[in-house]
N, CA, C and O atoms as a GROMACS GRO file, in nm:
protein
  360
    1MET      N    1  -5.354   0.868   1.574
    1MET     CA    2  -5.263   0.817   1.673
    1MET      C    3  -5.181   0.701   1.617
    1MET      O    4  -5.065   0.683   1.653
    2ARG      N    5  -5.241   0.624   1.531
    2ARG     CA    6  -5.174   0.508   1.476
    2ARG      C    7  -5.068   0.548   1.374
    2ARG      O    8  -4.964   0.482   1.366
    3THR      N    9  -5.091   0.652   1.296
    3THR     CA   10  -4.998   0.696   1.192
    3THR      C   11  -4.864   0.741   1.252
    3THR      O   12  -4.759   0.700   1.201
    4PRO      N   13  -4.861   0.823   1.358
    4PRO     CA   14  -4.731   0.862   1.414
    4PRO      C   15  -4.653   0.741   1.469
    4PRO      O   16  -4.531   0.738   1.463
    5LEU      N   17  -4.725   0.644   1.522
    5LEU     CA   18  -4.659   0.525   1.574
    5LEU      C   19  -4.593   0.446   1.460
    5LEU      O   20  -4.481   0.396   1.475
    6ILE      N   21  -4.662   0.434   1.349
    6ILE     CA   22  -4.608   0.363   1.232
    6ILE      C   23  -4.488   0.438   1.176
    6ILE      O   24  -4.387   0.378   1.140
    7ILE      N   25  -4.500   0.570   1.170
    7ILE     CA   26  -4.390   0.653   1.119
    7ILE      C   27  -4.268   0.641   1.211
    7ILE      O   28  -4.155   0.629   1.163
    8SER      N   29  -4.290   0.643   1.341
    8SER     CA   30  -4.179   0.629   1.437
    8SER      C   31  -4.112   0.493   1.423
    8SER      O   32  -3.989   0.484   1.428
    9ALA      N   33  -4.192   0.389   1.407
    9ALA     CA   34  -4.136   0.255   1.391
    9ALA      C   35  -4.054   0.247   1.262
    9ALA      O   36  -3.947   0.187   1.260
   10PHE      N   37  -4.104   0.307   1.156
   10PHE     CA   38  -4.033   0.308   1.028
   10PHE      C   39  -3.900   0.381   1.040
   10PHE      O   40  -3.798   0.335   0.987
   11ILE      N   41  -3.899   0.494   1.110
   11ILE     CA   42  -3.776   0.572   1.129
   11ILE      C   43  -3.675   0.492   1.211
   11ILE      O   44  -3.556   0.492   1.179
   12CYS      N   45  -3.720   0.424   1.314
   12CYS     CA   46  -3.631   0.342   1.396
   12CYS      C   47  -3.569   0.229   1.314
   12CYS      O   48  -3.450   0.200   1.326
   13ILE      N   49  -3.652   0.165   1.232
   13ILE     CA   50  -3.601   0.055   1.148
   13ILE      C   51  -3.497   0.108   1.050
   13ILE      O   52  -3.392   0.045   1.031
   14CYS      N   53  -3.524   0.221   0.987
   14CYS     CA   54  -3.429   0.280   0.892
   14CYS      C   55  -3.298   0.318   0.962
   14CYS      O   56  -3.190   0.294   0.909
   15ALA      N   57  -3.309   0.376   1.081
   15ALA     CA   58  -3.190   0.414   1.156
   15ALA      C   59  -3.109   0.291   1.194
   15ALA      O   60  -2.986   0.294   1.187
   16PHE      N   61  -3.173   0.185   1.233
   16PHE     CA   62  -3.105   0.062   1.270
   16PHE      C   63  -3.031   0.004   1.150
   16PHE      O   64  -2.916  -0.040   1.162
   17GLN      N   65  -3.098   0.002   1.035
   17GLN     CA   66  -3.036  -0.052   0.914
   17GLN      C   67  -2.918   0.035   0.871
   17GLN      O   68  -2.817  -0.018   0.825
   18ALA      N   69  -2.928   0.165   0.885
   18ALA     CA   70  -2.817   0.254   0.850
   18ALA      C   71  -2.699   0.229   0.942
   18ALA      O   72  -2.585   0.228   0.897
   19GLY      N   73  -2.726   0.210   1.070
   19GLY     CA   74  -2.619   0.179   1.166
   19GLY      C   75  -2.553   0.048   1.134
   19GLY      O   76  -2.431   0.036   1.145
   20ALA      N   77  -2.631  -0.051   1.095
   20ALA     CA   78  -2.575  -0.181   1.059
   20ALA      C   79  -2.490  -0.169   0.934
   20ALA      O   80  -2.385  -0.233   0.924
   21ALA      N   81  -2.533  -0.089   0.838
   21ALA     CA   82  -2.455  -0.069   0.716
   21ALA      C   83  -2.323   0.000   0.749
   21ALA      O   84  -2.220  -0.037   0.692
   22ASP      N   85  -2.324   0.099   0.839
   22ASP     CA   86  -2.201   0.166   0.879
   22ASP      C   87  -2.107   0.069   0.948
   22ASP      O   88  -1.986   0.072   0.926
   23SER      N   89  -2.162  -0.017   1.031
   23SER     CA   90  -2.080  -0.116   1.102
   23SER      C   91  -2.017  -0.212   1.002
   23SER      O   92  -1.900  -0.246   1.016
   24ASN      N   93  -2.093  -0.257   0.903
   24ASN     CA   94  -2.041  -0.347   0.801
   24ASN      C   95  -1.935  -0.276   0.718
   24ASN      O   96  -1.833  -0.336   0.684
   25SER      N   97  -1.958  -0.150   0.686
   25SER     CA   98  -1.861  -0.071   0.610
   25SER      C   99  -1.733  -0.054   0.691
   25SER      O  100  -1.623  -0.062   0.636
   26ASN      N  101  -1.746  -0.030   0.820
   26ASN     CA  102  -1.630  -0.014   0.907
   26ASN      C  103  -1.551  -0.145   0.912
   26ASN      O  104  -1.428  -0.143   0.909
   27HIS      N  105  -1.622  -0.257   0.921
   27HIS     CA  106  -1.555  -0.388   0.923
   27HIS      C  107  -1.479  -0.409   0.793
   27HIS      O  108  -1.366  -0.459   0.795
   28GLN      N  109  -1.538  -0.372   0.681
   28GLN     CA  110  -1.470  -0.384   0.551
   28GLN      C  111  -1.347  -0.294   0.548
   28GLN      O  112  -1.245  -0.332   0.491
   29GLY      N  113  -1.356  -0.175   0.607
   29GLY     CA  114  -1.242  -0.085   0.613
   29GLY      C  115  -1.128  -0.144   0.693
   29GLY      O  116  -1.012  -0.127   0.657
   30ILE      N  117  -1.160  -0.213   0.803
   30ILE     CA  118  -1.057  -0.277   0.884
   30ILE      C  119  -0.989  -0.388   0.805
   30ILE      O  120  -0.867  -0.403   0.811
   31ILE      N  121  -1.068  -0.465   0.731
   31ILE     CA  122  -1.010  -0.572   0.648
   31ILE      C  123  -0.920  -0.511   0.541
   31ILE      O  124  -0.812  -0.562   0.515
   32ASP      N  125  -0.964  -0.401   0.478
   32ASP     CA  126  -0.883  -0.336   0.376
   32ASP      C  127  -0.752  -0.284   0.435
   32ASP      O  128  -0.648  -0.294   0.371
   33ILE      N  129  -0.756  -0.229   0.555
   33ILE     CA  130  -0.636  -0.178   0.620
   33ILE      C  131  -0.542  -0.294   0.651
   33ILE      O  132  -0.421  -0.283   0.630
   34GLU      N  133  -0.595  -0.404   0.702
   34GLU     CA  134  -0.511  -0.520   0.733
   34GLU      C  135  -0.446  -0.575   0.606
   34GLU      O  136  -0.328  -0.610   0.608
   35GLN      N  137  -0.522  -0.582   0.498
   35GLN     CA  138  -0.467  -0.632   0.372
   35GLN      C  139  -0.358  -0.539   0.322
   35GLN      O  140  -0.253  -0.585   0.276
   36LYS      N  141  -0.381  -0.409   0.329
   36LYS     CA  142  -0.281  -0.312   0.285
   36LYS      C  143  -0.156  -0.321   0.372
   36LYS      O  144  -0.044  -0.312   0.321
   37ARG      N  145  -0.175  -0.339   0.503
   37ARG     CA  146  -0.062  -0.352   0.595
   37ARG      C  147   0.024  -0.472   0.557
   37ARG      O  148   0.147  -0.462   0.554
   38VAL      N  149  -0.040  -0.585   0.526
   38VAL     CA  150   0.033  -0.706   0.487
   38VAL      C  151   0.111  -0.680   0.358
   38VAL      O  152   0.228  -0.720   0.347
   39GLU      N  153   0.049  -0.615   0.260
   39GLU     CA  154   0.116  -0.586   0.134
   39GLU      C  155   0.236  -0.496   0.155
   39GLU      O  156   0.342  -0.520   0.098
   40ILE      N  157   0.221  -0.393   0.238
   40ILE     CA  158   0.331  -0.300   0.263
   40ILE      C  159   0.445  -0.371   0.334
   40ILE      O  160   0.562  -0.352   0.298
   41LEU      N  161   0.413  -0.452   0.434
   41LEU     CA  162   0.517  -0.524   0.507
   41LEU      C  163   0.590  -0.623   0.415
   41LEU      O  164   0.712  -0.640   0.428
   42GLN      N  165   0.518  -0.687   0.325
   42GLN     CA  166   0.584  -0.777   0.229
   42GLN      C  167   0.678  -0.699   0.138
   42GLN      O  168   0.789  -0.744   0.110
   43HIS      N  169   0.635  -0.583   0.093
   43HIS     CA  170   0.718  -0.499   0.007
   43HIS      C  171   0.845  -0.455   0.081
   43HIS      O  172   0.954  -0.458   0.024
   44ILE      N  173   0.830  -0.414   0.206
   44ILE     CA  174   0.945  -0.374   0.286
   44ILE      C  175   1.041  -0.491   0.304
   44ILE      O  176   1.163  -0.474   0.292
   45GLN      N  177   0.987  -0.610   0.331
   45GLN     CA  178   1.072  -0.728   0.348
   45GLN      C  179   1.148  -0.759   0.220
   45GLN      O  180   1.264  -0.797   0.226
   46GLU      N  181   1.083  -0.744   0.104
   46GLU     CA  182   1.151  -0.766  -0.023
   46GLU      C  183   1.265  -0.666  -0.041
   46GLU      O  184   1.373  -0.703  -0.089
   47ARG      N  185   1.243  -0.541  -0.003
   47ARG     CA  186   1.348  -0.439  -0.014
   47ARG      C  187   1.465  -0.471   0.080
   47ARG      O  188   1.581  -0.454   0.043
   48ILE      N  189   1.433  -0.517   0.201
   48ILE     CA  190   1.538  -0.554   0.296
   48ILE      C  191   1.621  -0.669   0.240
   48ILE      O  192   1.744  -0.665   0.246
   49THR      N  193   1.555  -0.770   0.188
   49THR     CA  194   1.625  -0.886   0.130
   49THR      C  195   1.714  -0.842   0.014
   49THR      O  196   1.828  -0.887   0.002
   50ASN      N  197   1.662  -0.755  -0.072
   50ASN     CA  198   1.739  -0.704  -0.185
   50ASN      C  199   1.859  -0.623  -0.136
   50ASN      O  200   1.968  -0.636  -0.191
   51SER      N  201   1.840  -0.542  -0.034
   51SER     CA  202   1.950  -0.462   0.021
   51SER      C  203   2.058  -0.551   0.082
   51SER      O  204   2.177  -0.523   0.067
   52GLN      N  205   2.017  -0.657   0.150
   52GLN     CA  206   2.115  -0.749   0.208
   52GLN      C  207   2.196  -0.819   0.099
   52GLN      O  208   2.317  -0.839   0.114
   53ALA      N  209   2.130  -0.856  -0.010
   53ALA     CA  210   2.201  -0.918  -0.121
   53ALA      C  211   2.299  -0.818  -0.184
   53ALA      O  212   2.410  -0.854  -0.222
   54GLU      N  213   2.255  -0.693  -0.195
   54GLU     CA  214   2.343  -0.589  -0.251
   54GLU      C  215   2.464  -0.567  -0.160
   54GLU      O  216   2.575  -0.550  -0.209
   55ILE      N  217   2.443  -0.567  -0.030
   55ILE     CA  218   2.553  -0.551   0.066
   55ILE      C  219   2.654  -0.664   0.048
   55ILE      O  220   2.774  -0.641   0.046
   56SER      N  221   2.605  -0.786   0.035
   56SER     CA  222   2.694  -0.901   0.015
   56SER      C  223   2.774  -0.887  -0.114
   56SER      O  224   2.893  -0.918  -0.118
   57CYS      N  225   2.708  -0.840  -0.219
   57CYS     CA  226   2.774  -0.821  -0.348
   57CYS      C  227   2.885  -0.716  -0.336
   57CYS      O  228   2.996  -0.738  -0.384
   58VAL      N  229   2.855  -0.605  -0.271
   58VAL     CA  230   2.954  -0.497  -0.258
   58VAL      C  231   3.070  -0.543  -0.170
   58VAL      O  232   3.186  -0.513  -0.201
   59LYS      N  233   3.042  -0.615  -0.063
   59LYS     CA  234   3.150  -0.665   0.024
   59LYS      C  235   3.242  -0.760  -0.052
   59LYS      O  236   3.362  -0.763  -0.027
   60ALA      N  237   3.186  -0.838  -0.144
   60ALA     CA  238   3.266  -0.934  -0.219
   60ALA      C  239   3.338  -0.870  -0.337
   60ALA      O  240   3.429  -0.931  -0.394
   61ALA      N  241   3.300  -0.749  -0.376
   61ALA     CA  242   3.361  -0.685  -0.493
   61ALA      C  243   3.507  -0.651  -0.465
   61ALA      O  244   3.542  -0.602  -0.357
   62ALA      N  245   3.591  -0.678  -0.564
   62ALA     CA  246   3.734  -0.651  -0.550
   62ALA      C  247   3.784  -0.548  -0.649
   62ALA      O  248   3.901  -0.510  -0.647
   63SER      N  249   3.694  -0.504  -0.737
   63SER     CA  250   3.736  -0.405  -0.836
   63SER      C  251   3.620  -0.310  -0.866
   63SER      O  252   3.506  -0.334  -0.827
   64HIS      N  253   3.654  -0.203  -0.936
   64HIS     CA  254   3.552  -0.105  -0.973
   64HIS      C  255   3.446  -0.169  -1.064
   64HIS      O  256   3.328  -0.137  -1.054
   65GLU      N  257   3.488  -0.258  -1.151
   65GLU     CA  258   3.395  -0.324  -1.242
   65GLU      C  259   3.295  -0.410  -1.163
   65GLU      O  260   3.177  -0.417  -1.198
   66GLU      N  261   3.343  -0.474  -1.058
   66GLU     CA  262   3.253  -0.556  -0.976
   66GLU      C  263   3.155  -0.468  -0.897
   66GLU      O  264   3.039  -0.505  -0.878
   67PHE      N  265   3.202  -0.351  -0.850
   67PHE     CA  266   3.112  -0.256  -0.786
   67PHE      C  267   3.003  -0.212  -0.884
   67PHE      O  268   2.885  -0.206  -0.851
   68LYS      N  269   3.047  -0.182  -1.006
   68LYS     CA  270   2.953  -0.138  -1.109
   68LYS      C  271   2.852  -0.249  -1.141
   68LYS      O  272   2.733  -0.221  -1.161
   69ALA      N  273   2.898  -0.373  -1.145
   69ALA     CA  274   2.808  -0.486  -1.171
   69ALA      C  275   2.705  -0.499  -1.059
   69ALA      O  276   2.588  -0.527  -1.086
   70CYS      N  277   2.748  -0.478  -0.935
   70CYS     CA  278   2.653  -0.482  -0.822
   70CYS      C  279   2.548  -0.372  -0.838
   70CYS      O  280   2.428  -0.395  -0.819
   71HIS      N  281   2.595  -0.254  -0.874
   71HIS     CA  282   2.503  -0.142  -0.890
   71HIS      C  283   2.401  -0.170  -1.000
   71HIS      O  284   2.282  -0.145  -0.984
   72GLU      N  285   2.448  -0.222  -1.112
   72GLU     CA  286   2.358  -0.251  -1.223
   72GLU      C  287   2.262  -0.364  -1.191
   72GLU      O  288   2.148  -0.365  -1.237
   73LYS      N  289   2.308  -0.460  -1.111
   73LYS     CA  290   2.224  -0.574  -1.079
   73LYS      C  291   2.114  -0.536  -0.979
   73LYS      O  292   1.998  -0.575  -0.997
   74TYR      N  293   2.149  -0.462  -0.877
   74TYR     CA  294   2.053  -0.434  -0.770
   74TYR      C  295   1.985  -0.299  -0.780
   74TYR      O  296   1.888  -0.273  -0.709
   75ARG      N  297   2.033  -0.214  -0.866
   75ARG     CA  298   1.970  -0.084  -0.887
   75ARG      C  299   1.959  -0.057  -1.036
   75ARG      O  300   2.035   0.023  -1.091
   76PRO      N  301   1.866  -0.124  -1.102
   76PRO     CA  302   1.853  -0.108  -1.247
   76PRO      C  303   1.814   0.035  -1.283
   76PRO      O  304   1.756   0.108  -1.203
   77ALA      N  305   1.845   0.072  -1.404
   77ALA     CA  306   1.814   0.206  -1.454
   77ALA      C  307   1.664   0.229  -1.453
   77ALA      O  308   1.588   0.136  -1.481
   78PRO      N  309   1.620   0.350  -1.421
   78PRO     CA  310   1.476   0.379  -1.424
   78PRO      C  311   1.424   0.373  -1.567
   78PRO      O  312   1.501   0.387  -1.662
   79PRO      N  313   1.294   0.353  -1.583
   79PRO     CA  314   1.236   0.348  -1.717
   79PRO      C  315   1.257   0.481  -1.790
   79PRO      O  316   1.270   0.586  -1.727
   80LYS      N  317   1.260   0.475  -1.921
   80LYS     CA  318   1.283   0.595  -2.002
   80LYS      C  319   1.171   0.697  -1.987
   80LYS      O  320   1.194   0.816  -2.006
   81ASN      N  321   1.050   0.653  -1.954
   81ASN     CA  322   0.936   0.742  -1.941
   81ASN      C  323   0.926   0.804  -1.802
   81ASN      O  324   0.824   0.864  -1.769
   82ASP      N  325   1.027   0.790  -1.721
   82ASP     CA  326   1.025   0.840  -1.584
   82ASP      C  327   1.010   0.992  -1.585
   82ASP      O  328   1.096   1.063  -1.638
   83LYS      N  329   0.902   1.042  -1.528
   83LYS     CA  330   0.873   1.186  -1.529
   83LYS      C  331   0.968   1.265  -1.440
   83LYS      O  332   0.982   1.386  -1.457
   84ARG      N  333   1.033   1.198  -1.346
   84ARG     CA  334   1.126   1.268  -1.256
   84ARG      C  335   1.248   1.318  -1.330
   84ARG      O  336   1.315   1.410  -1.282
   85ASN      N  337   1.281   1.262  -1.446
   85ASN     CA  338   1.400   1.303  -1.522
   85ASN      C  339   1.374   1.425  -1.608
   85ASN      O  340   1.469   1.483  -1.661
   86HIS      N  341   1.251   1.465  -1.624
   86HIS     CA  342   1.218   1.580  -1.708
   86HIS      C  343   1.226   1.708  -1.629
   86HIS      O  344   1.190   1.712  -1.511
   87SER      N  345   1.274   1.811  -1.693
   87SER     CA  346   1.278   1.940  -1.624
   87SER      C  347   1.137   1.998  -1.618
   87SER      O  348   1.057   1.977  -1.709
   88PRO      N  349   1.106   2.070  -1.510
   88PRO     CA  350   0.971   2.127  -1.498
   88PRO      C  351   0.946   2.234  -1.603
   88PRO      O  352   1.036   2.311  -1.636
   89GLN      N  353   0.826   2.237  -1.653
   89GLN     CA  354   0.788   2.339  -1.751
   89GLN      C  355   0.740   2.463  -1.681
   89GLN      O  356   0.672   2.456  -1.578
   90GLN      N  357   0.775   2.575  -1.736
   90GLN     CA  358   0.734   2.702  -1.675
   90GLN      C  359   0.630   2.771  -1.757
   90GLN      O  360   0.584   2.879  -1.720
   0.00000   0.00000   0.00000
């Protein structure tokens, strides 16, 4: 009679600890999501700021050369190793 009681108590303790671990893992997931959200929003804000500066540059441009300078300044050429520039292999 005593053995089943001990086994039941052990199972309850293990289940409780597993639930606590899941709760802690879930809390860590929420923190990770919040951190990722902040990073993404900062990146978007940087893009918006860059776009606004590019708009100002284009509005101030009076010649084709100035348009080209705006393009080169705010939209630099992609790296030479960019895989998007390669044709797909068949």
